[in-house]
N, CA, C and O atoms as a Tinker XYZ file with bonds, in Angstrom:
   308  protein
     1  N     84.268000   75.218000  152.612000    73     2
     2  CA    84.835000   73.292000  154.624000    64     1     3
     3  C     85.871000   73.751000  155.157000    63     2     4     5
     4  O     86.657000   73.264000  154.345000    81     3
     5  N     86.795000   74.528000  156.168000    73     3     6
     6  CA    87.661000   74.053000  156.614000    64     5     7
     7  C     88.439000   72.108000  156.677000    63     6     8     9
     8  O     87.886000   71.070000  157.041000    81     7
     9  N     89.667000   72.314000  156.223000    73     7    10
    10  CA    90.210000   71.315000  156.750000    64     9    11
    11  C     89.739000   70.509000  157.972000    63    10    12    13
    12  O     88.852000   69.656000  157.988000    81    11
    13  N     90.294000   70.823000  158.717000    73    11    14
    14  CA    89.952000   70.728000  159.991000    64    13    15
    15  C     88.059000   70.048000  160.436000    63    14    16    17
    16  O     87.513000   68.997000  160.773000    81    15
    17  N     87.903000   70.680000  160.304000    73    15    18
    18  CA    85.997000   69.819000  160.201000    64    17    19
    19  C     85.940000   68.598000  160.072000    63    18    20    21
    20  O     85.257000   67.825000  160.744000    81    19
    21  N     87.025000   68.215000  158.742000    73    19    22
    22  CA    87.195000   66.835000  159.070000    64    21    23
    23  C     87.282000   66.078000  159.732000    63    22    24    25
    24  O     86.933000   64.905000  159.599000    81    23
    25  N     88.209000   67.045000  161.375000    73    23    26
    26  CA    89.040000   65.985000  162.263000    64    25    27
    27  C     88.608000   66.192000  162.995000    63    26    28    29
    28  O     88.355000   67.393000  163.089000    81    27
    29  N     88.216000   65.457000  163.945000    73    27    30
    30  CA    87.762000   65.697000  164.957000    64    29    31
    31  C     87.978000   66.727000  166.207000    63    30    32    33
    32  O     88.791000   66.492000  167.101000    81    31
    33  N     87.321000   67.663000  166.176000    73    31    34
    34  CA    87.730000   68.774000  167.484000    64    33    35
    35  C     88.862000   69.092000  168.275000    63    34    36    37
    36  O     89.758000   69.935000  168.339000    81    35
    37  N     88.283000   67.643000  169.096000    73    35    38
    38  CA    88.700000   67.065000  170.180000    64    37    39
    39  C     90.907000   66.752000  169.612000    63    38    40    41
    40  O     91.781000   67.114000  170.400000    81    39
    41  N     91.152000   66.304000  168.688000    73    39    42
    42  CA    92.775000   66.740000  168.332000    64    41    43
    43  C     93.318000   67.353000  167.531000    63    42    44    45
    44  O     94.231000   67.141000  166.733000    81    43
    45  N     92.310000   68.650000  167.939000    73    43    46
    46  CA    93.002000   70.282000  167.435000    64    45    47
    47  C     94.039000   70.243000  167.963000    63    46    48    49
    48  O     94.979000   70.708000  167.318000    81    47
    49  N     94.240000   69.845000  168.939000    73    47    50
    50  CA    95.391000   70.272000  170.171000    64    49    51
    51  C     96.404000   70.008000  169.907000    63    50    52    53
    52  O     97.477000   70.600000  170.023000    81    51
    53  N     95.972000   68.577000  169.320000    73    51    54
    54  CA    97.663000   67.307000  168.793000    64    53    55
    55  C     98.099000   67.831000  167.704000    63    54    56    57
    56  O     99.305000   67.793000  167.458000    81    55
    57  N     97.122000   68.473000  166.766000    73    55    58
    58  CA    97.142000   68.922000  164.803000    64    57    59
    59  C     98.631000   69.588000  165.507000    63    58    60    61
    60  O     99.758000   69.148000  165.284000    81    59
    61  N     98.203000   71.052000  166.628000    73    59    62
    62  CA    98.606000   72.495000  167.044000    64    61    63
    63  C    100.181000   72.146000  167.298000    63    62    64    65
    64  O    100.992000   72.766000  166.609000    81    63
    65  N    100.811000   70.906000  168.527000    73    63    66
    66  CA   100.965000   70.508000  168.794000    64    65    67
    67  C    102.642000   69.161000  168.425000    63    66    68    69
    68  O    103.691000   68.858000  168.994000    81    67
    69  N    101.568000   68.622000  166.587000    73    67    70
    70  CA   102.775000   67.757000  166.034000    64    69    71
    71  C    104.026000   68.461000  165.602000    63    70    72    73
    72  O    104.235000   69.447000  164.895000    81    71
    73  N    104.763000   67.653000  166.240000    73    71    74
    74  CA   106.231000   67.788000  165.485000    64    73    75
    75  C    106.670000   66.457000  165.004000    63    74    76    77
    76  O    106.410000   65.399000  165.578000    81    75
    77  N    107.562000   66.619000  163.578000    73    75    78
    78  CA   107.677000   65.117000  162.634000    64    77    79
    79  C    108.976000   64.110000  163.805000    63    78    80    81
    80  O    109.900000   64.381000  164.573000    81    79
    81  N    108.320000   62.990000  163.319000    73    79    82
    82  CA   110.155000   62.387000  164.508000    64    81    83
    83  C    111.893000   62.990000  163.774000    63    82    84    85
    84  O    112.223000   63.205000  162.608000    81    83
    85  N    112.731000   63.107000  165.181000    73    83    86
    86  CA   114.281000   63.492000  165.176000    64    85    87
    87  C    113.656000   62.618000  163.739000    63    86    88    89
    88  O    112.534000   62.431000  163.268000    81    87
    89  N    114.656000   62.335000  163.474000    73    87    90
    90  CA   115.014000   61.661000  162.273000    64    89    91
    91  C    115.086000   62.062000  160.961000    63    90    92    93
    92  O    115.964000   62.534000  160.238000    81    91
    93  N    113.627000   61.669000  160.815000    73    91    94
    94  CA   112.634000   62.884000  160.090000    64    93    95
    95  C    112.979000   63.997000  159.346000    63    94    96    97
    96  O    113.111000   64.202000  158.139000    81    95
    97  N    113.082000   64.599000  160.241000    73    95    98
    98  CA   113.010000   66.115000  160.805000    64    97    99
    99  C    114.978000   66.225000  159.878000    63    98   100   101
   100  O    115.339000   67.058000  159.046000    81    99
   101  N    115.754000   65.131000  160.441000    73    99   102
   102  CA   116.970000   65.293000  160.187000    64   101   103
   103  C    117.348000   65.486000  158.804000    63   102   104   105
   104  O    118.019000   66.355000  158.246000    81   103
   105  N    116.449000   63.945000  158.193000    73   103   106
   106  CA   116.747000   64.125000  156.832000    64   105   107
   107  C    116.019000   65.596000  156.079000    63   106   108   109
   108  O    116.609000   66.290000  155.252000    81   107
   109  N    114.675000   65.841000  156.573000    73   107   110
   110  CA   114.104000   67.612000  155.746000    64   109   111
   111  C    115.892000   68.223000  155.688000    63   110   112   113
   112  O    116.665000   68.439000  154.754000    81   111
   113  N    115.982000   68.319000  156.900000    73   111   114
   114  CA   116.764000   69.495000  157.164000    64   113   115
   115  C    118.253000   69.186000  155.834000    63   114   116   117
   116  O    118.747000   70.013000  155.068000    81   115
   117  N    118.551000   67.938000  155.983000    73   115   118
   118  CA   119.693000   67.535000  154.817000    64   117   119
   119  C    119.756000   68.201000  154.021000    63   118   120   121
   120  O    120.679000   68.945000  153.689000    81   119
   121  N    118.528000   67.998000  153.478000    73   119   122
   122  CA   117.995000   67.423000  152.189000    64   121   123
   123  C    117.904000   69.393000  151.552000    63   122   124   125
   124  O    118.203000   69.916000  150.478000    81   123
   125  N    117.502000   69.792000  152.496000    73   123   126
   126  CA   117.586000   71.727000  152.319000    64   125   127
   127  C    118.040000   72.184000  152.202000    63   126   128   129
   128  O    117.902000   73.236000  151.579000    81   127
   129  N    119.465000   71.537000  152.988000    73   127   130
   130  CA   120.797000   71.978000  153.077000    64   129   131
   131  C    121.392000   71.462000  151.430000    63   130   132   133
   132  O    121.765000   72.202000  150.520000    81   131
   133  N    121.332000   70.203000  151.443000    73   131   134
   134  CA   121.436000   70.572000  149.791000    64   133   135
   135  C    121.046000   70.638000  148.957000    63   134   136   137
   136  O    121.841000   70.658000  148.018000    81   135
   137  N    119.083000   70.750000  148.523000    73   135   138
   138  CA   118.970000   71.496000  147.980000    64   137   139
   139  C    119.586000   73.152000  147.002000    63   138   140   141
   140  O    119.816000   73.569000  145.867000    81   139
   141  N    119.599000   73.690000  148.903000    73   139   142
   142  CA   120.146000   75.281000  148.813000    64   141   143
   143  C    121.225000   75.661000  148.152000    63   142   144   145
   144  O    121.446000   76.768000  147.661000    81   143
   145  N    122.230000   74.238000  148.152000    73   143   146
   146  CA   123.590000   74.557000  147.415000    64   145   147
   147  C    123.384000   74.182000  146.320000    63   146   148   149
   148  O    124.294000   74.669000  145.648000    81   147
   149  N    122.593000   73.468000  145.536000    73   147   150
   150  CA   122.296000   72.439000  144.405000    64   149   151
   151  C    122.284000   71.385000  144.387000    63   150   152   153
   152  O    121.506000   70.793000  143.639000    81   151
   153  N    123.291000   70.615000  145.345000    73   151   154
   154  CA   123.746000   69.409000  145.180000    64   153   155
   155  C    122.140000   68.397000  145.012000    63   154   156   157
   156  O    122.272000   67.243000  145.418000    81   155
   157  N    121.527000   68.554000  144.776000    73   155   158
   158  CA   120.156000   67.682000  144.280000    64   157   159
   159  C    119.965000   66.517000  143.870000    63   158   160   161
   160  O    118.934000   66.696000  143.222000    81   159
   161  N    120.218000   65.377000  143.764000    73   159   162
   162  CA   119.577000   64.272000  143.267000    64   161   163
   163  C    118.547000   63.774000  142.512000    63   162   164   165
   164  O    117.790000   63.314000  143.367000    81   163
   165  N    118.113000   63.606000  141.576000    73   163   166
   166  CA   116.448000   63.723000  140.783000    64   165   167
   167  C    115.648000   62.501000  142.037000    63   166   168   169
   168  O    114.466000   62.438000  142.374000    81   167
   169  N    116.493000   61.896000  142.361000    73   167   170
   170  CA   116.103000   61.529000  143.766000    64   169   171
   171  C    114.692000   62.095000  144.748000    63   170   172   173
   172  O    113.493000   61.965000  144.998000    81   171
   173  N    116.404000   63.052000  145.134000    73   171   174
   174  CA   116.300000   63.301000  146.367000    64   173   175
   175  C    115.607000   65.170000  145.798000    63   174   176   177
   176  O    115.192000   66.181000  146.363000    81   175
   177  N    115.780000   64.838000  144.815000    73   175   178
   178  CA   114.492000   65.898000  144.941000    64   177   179
   179  C    112.756000   66.018000  144.553000    63   178   180   181
   180  O    111.928000   66.882000  144.840000    81   179
   181  N    112.680000   65.097000  143.995000    73   179   182
   182  CA   111.599000   64.402000  144.200000    64   181   183
   183  C    111.223000   63.872000  145.564000    63   182   184   185
   184  O    110.008000   63.885000  145.759000    81   183
   185  N    111.805000   63.508000  146.345000    73   183   186
   186  CA   112.057000   64.012000  148.034000    64   185   187
   187  C    111.519000   64.568000  148.778000    63   186   188   189
   188  O    110.393000   64.531000  149.275000    81   187
   189  N    112.392000   65.147000  148.877000    73   187   190
   190  CA   112.311000   66.858000  149.421000    64   189   191
   191  C    110.774000   67.348000  148.508000    63   190   192   193
   192  O    109.903000   67.912000  149.171000    81   191
   193  N    110.550000   67.121000  147.143000    73   191   194
   194  CA   109.610000   68.176000  146.667000    64   193   195
   195  C    108.129000   67.467000  147.951000    63   194   196   197
   196  O    107.178000   68.145000  148.338000    81   195
   197  N    108.387000   66.092000  148.307000    73   195   198
   198  CA   107.327000   65.174000  148.629000    64   197   199
   199  C    107.008000   65.696000  149.964000    63   198   200   201
   200  O    105.900000   65.678000  150.501000    81   199
   201  N    108.125000   66.172000  150.447000    73   199   202
   202  CA   108.411000   67.097000  152.193000    64   201   203
   203  C    107.526000   68.297000  152.036000    63   202   204   205
   204  O    106.494000   68.460000  152.685000    81   203
   205  N    107.974000   69.098000  151.167000    73   203   206
   206  CA   107.715000   70.260000  150.561000    64   205   207
   207  C    106.304000   70.246000  151.137000    63   206   208   209
   208  O    105.875000   70.446000  152.274000    81   207
   209  N    105.680000   69.920000  149.886000    73   207   210
   210  CA   103.999000   69.015000  149.960000    64   209   211
   211  C    103.297000   68.811000  151.355000    63   210   212   213
   212  O    102.225000   69.416000  151.398000    81   211
   213  N    103.640000   68.050000  152.636000    73   211   214
   214  CA   103.988000   67.593000  153.258000    64   213   215
   215  C    103.532000   68.487000  153.873000    63   214   216   217
   216  O    102.345000   68.675000  154.139000    81   215
   217  N    104.712000   69.311000  154.240000    73   215   218
   218  CA   104.741000   70.445000  155.219000    64   217   219
   219  C    103.728000   71.247000  154.806000    63   218   220   221
   220  O    102.779000   71.565000  155.522000    81   219
   221  N    103.913000   71.638000  153.518000    73   219   222
   222  CA   101.660000   72.409000  153.429000    64   221   223
   223  C    100.696000   72.509000  154.272000    63   222   224   225
   224  O     99.947000   73.340000  154.785000    81   223
   225  N    101.071000   70.814000  154.258000    73   223   226
   226  CA    99.439000   70.627000  154.362000    64   225   227
   227  C     99.130000   70.517000  155.426000    63   226   228   229
   228  O     98.101000   71.017000  155.881000    81   227
   229  N    100.253000   69.583000  156.319000    73   227   230
   230  CA   100.388000   70.140000  158.041000    64   229   231
   231  C    100.006000   71.617000  158.562000    63   230   232   233
   232  O     99.272000   72.015000  159.468000    81   231
   233  N    100.947000   72.363000  157.449000    73   231   234
   234  CA   100.815000   74.104000  158.253000    64   233   235
   235  C     99.354000   74.356000  157.644000    63   234   236   237
   236  O     98.656000   75.317000  157.971000    81   235
   237  N     99.055000   73.574000  156.908000    73   235   238
   238  CA    97.427000   74.274000  156.504000    64   237   239
   239  C     96.450000   73.662000  157.732000    63   238   240   241
   240  O     95.475000   74.396000  157.898000    81   239
   241  N     96.465000   72.782000  158.412000    73   239   242
   242  CA    95.933000   71.675000  159.638000    64   241   243
   243  C     95.779000   72.273000  160.323000    63   242   244   245
   244  O     94.653000   72.635000  160.664000    81   243
   245  N     97.632000   72.928000  161.224000    73   243   246
   246  CA    97.657000   73.572000  162.070000    64   245   247
   247  C     96.819000   75.583000  162.135000    63   246   248   249
   248  O     96.111000   76.099000  163.000000    81   247
   249  N     97.142000   75.921000  161.347000    73   247   250
   250  CA    95.965000   76.917000  161.089000    64   249   251
   251  C     94.846000   77.033000  161.577000    63   250   252   253
   252  O     94.263000   77.842000  162.300000    81   251
   253  N     94.532000   75.694000  160.855000    73   251   254
   254  CA    93.041000   75.195000  160.246000    64   253   255
   255  C     92.742000   75.569000  162.892000    63   254   256   257
   256  O     92.075000   76.378000  163.536000    81   255
   257  N     93.519000   74.633000  163.220000    73   255   258
   258  CA    93.842000   73.767000  164.448000    64   257   259
   259  C     93.637000   74.639000  165.689000    63   258   260   261
   260  O     93.219000   74.216000  166.766000    81   259
   261  N     93.965000   75.856000  165.428000    73   259   262
   262  CA    94.341000   77.241000  166.454000    64   261   263
   263  C     93.844000   77.792000  166.185000    63   262   264   265
   264  O     93.775000   78.705000  167.008000    81   263
   265  N     92.735000   78.096000  164.637000    73   263   266
   266  CA    91.195000   78.721000  165.103000    64   265   267
   267  C     90.950000   78.429000  165.713000    63   266   268   269
   268  O     90.824000   79.042000  166.772000    81   267
   269  N     90.642000   77.047000  165.492000    73   267   270
   270  CA    89.724000   75.923000  166.018000    64   269   271
   271  C     89.649000   76.521000  167.839000    63   270   272   273
   272  O     88.845000   77.240000  168.432000    81   271
   273  N     90.942000   75.787000  168.276000    73   271   274
   274  CA    90.777000   75.940000  169.479000    64   273   275
   275  C     90.003000   77.844000  170.073000    63   274   276   277
   276  O     89.275000   78.342000  170.932000    81   275
   277  N     90.827000   78.217000  168.882000    73   275   278
   278  CA    90.442000   79.805000  169.659000    64   277   279
   279  C     89.280000   80.572000  169.354000    63   278   280   281
   280  O     88.910000   81.604000  169.913000    81   279
   281  N     88.638000   79.845000  168.228000    73   279   282
   282  CA    86.849000   79.647000  168.787000    64   281   283
   283  C     85.979000   79.260000  169.828000    63   282   284   285
   284  O     84.929000   79.764000  170.227000    81   283
   285  N     86.811000   77.962000  170.304000    73   283   286
   286  CA    86.625000   77.003000  171.556000    64   285   287
   287  C     86.989000   77.749000  172.881000    63   286   288   289
   288  O     86.088000   77.603000  173.707000    81   287
   289  N     87.697000   78.261000  173.191000    73   287   290
   290  CA    88.321000   79.509000  173.960000    64   289   291
   291  C     86.840000   80.540000  174.481000    63   290   292   293
   292  O     86.201000   81.007000  175.423000    81   291
   293  N     86.943000   80.433000  173.311000    73   291   294
   294  CA    85.562000   82.390000  172.689000    64   293   295
   295  C     84.659000   81.841000  173.194000    63   294   296   297
   296  O     83.914000   82.300000  174.060000    81   295
   297  N     84.627000   80.713000  172.666000    73   295   298
   298  CA    82.955000   80.099000  172.765000    64   297   299
   299  C     82.346000   80.236000  172.461000    63   298   300   301
   300  O     81.261000   80.270000  173.043000    81   299
   301  N     82.702000   80.583000  170.340000    73   299   302
   302  CA    81.908000   80.465000  169.196000    64   301   303
   303  C     82.223000   79.821000  168.457000    63   302   304   305
   304  O     82.692000   80.549000  167.582000    81   303
   305  N     82.330000   78.474000  168.055000    73   303   306
   306  CA    82.270000   77.684000  167.576000    64   305   307
   307  C     81.354000   77.088000  166.875000    63   306   308
   308  O     81.591000   76.004000  166.343000    81   307
């Protein structure tokens, strides 16, 4: 069962359009840079891993939402 089936279909565009809070995105970018440089503390590694997991989940939701919108436009949902 696609993950999006658990979400109201009318919310699909909201999911596709989702953008993180700018301050949160800055923090993720900072952690990503430190990760690339091998400079993360243990706490930062755990924090960054959480953001990576959340990003994967959001990506799955976004793909499902895009498919839902495409099939709705095509008329076969």
